[in-house]
N, C-alpha and C positions, 0 to 999 in steps of 0.2 A: 508461533510462526515456525515453519519448517525450513530453517536456514539452509541446512546442508542439501536437502532435496531441491529447494528453490535454486540454489547455486548450480547444482548439477543440471537441472532442467534448463537454466539460462545458457550454460555451456553447450548443451546439446541442441537446443531448439531456438535460440535467438540469433539475431544478426551480430551480436556482440562477441568478439573474439578475444578482446583484451580482458585479462583477469582483473585489472583495476576497474574497468567499467562495470563488470559483473559485481564486484564487491560493492561499488557505489550504489547499484540498484538494490542490492540486498539491504544495505545500510539505510537507504532512503525509505524503503517500505517498513523497516523496523522502526525508524524514527516516527513515522506517522502512527504506527500501531501503538507505540509508547505514549505519544502525546494524546491520542484519542482515549487510551485507557485511563488517563487522568480525569477525563470528563464523563466517560461512559461506563466506568467501572473497571476494576483490575482484571476482570475476566474477559474484557474486550479483546478479540483477536480477528484478524482479517479472514482466517479460515471460517470462523463462525459466521461472520458477516456474509461471506460467499455462500455458505450453506443455507442461511436464512432467506436471502433474496438476491442471490447472485451479485452481491456487493452494491446493489442499487442505493442503499442508504449512504454508504461511504462515498460513492460516486456523486450523489446529489450534494453532499457537503463540500465536495471539491470543485463544483462548477464555478466557472469564472475565477479561477485561481484561488478558490477557497473563500470567496466573499461572504458566504454564510457564517464563516468562522469569526467574522469581525464583530458579531453581536456581543452584548455584555455578558452573555452566558459563558463565553469562551475567553474572557480576559486572561491574559497570561499564557495562552497557548504558544508554545515555542515552535512555530512554523512560519515560513516566509510568506504570509498571506498577501495576495495581491502583487507579488513580485515574480519575476521570471524564474527564480529558483523553484517556485512552487510547481511549475510545469515538470521539472525533473522528478519531484516527489509523486506527482499525479501519474506520470509515465511509469514509474516503478510500481505503483499500486495496480495500474492496469495490467502490467506484466505479471504481477503476483496473482491477480484474479484469473489470468489466462493459465497460469501454472495450476491454480486450484481446479479449474475446469478439467485440465489434462489429468491431474492427480485423481480426482473423483471418478472420472471415466475409466481410468486404468484399474481402479479397485473393483469395478463391476465385472 
């Protein structure tokens, strides 16, 4: 995850002006990436998922507050599945994918 670049992008391009809120968004996206890497392999990154399919797989796993993550396959995943807190993580991931879109376009 490109922490510094994501933080800078949020500061410059989001509606969030509070450093605390920006730090929370970076932390939430990092948390999801860390938890998913436990189940999908240590090489799992949100950037790679964006490059593969624009994050469609990750987004599909997060539908309905992450209900798909309740299956036996994901027992022990440390995410607030089915709770309102999950919306905050989902929002952070959406912003990270927006950042990825911006970042990949700026490299061209």
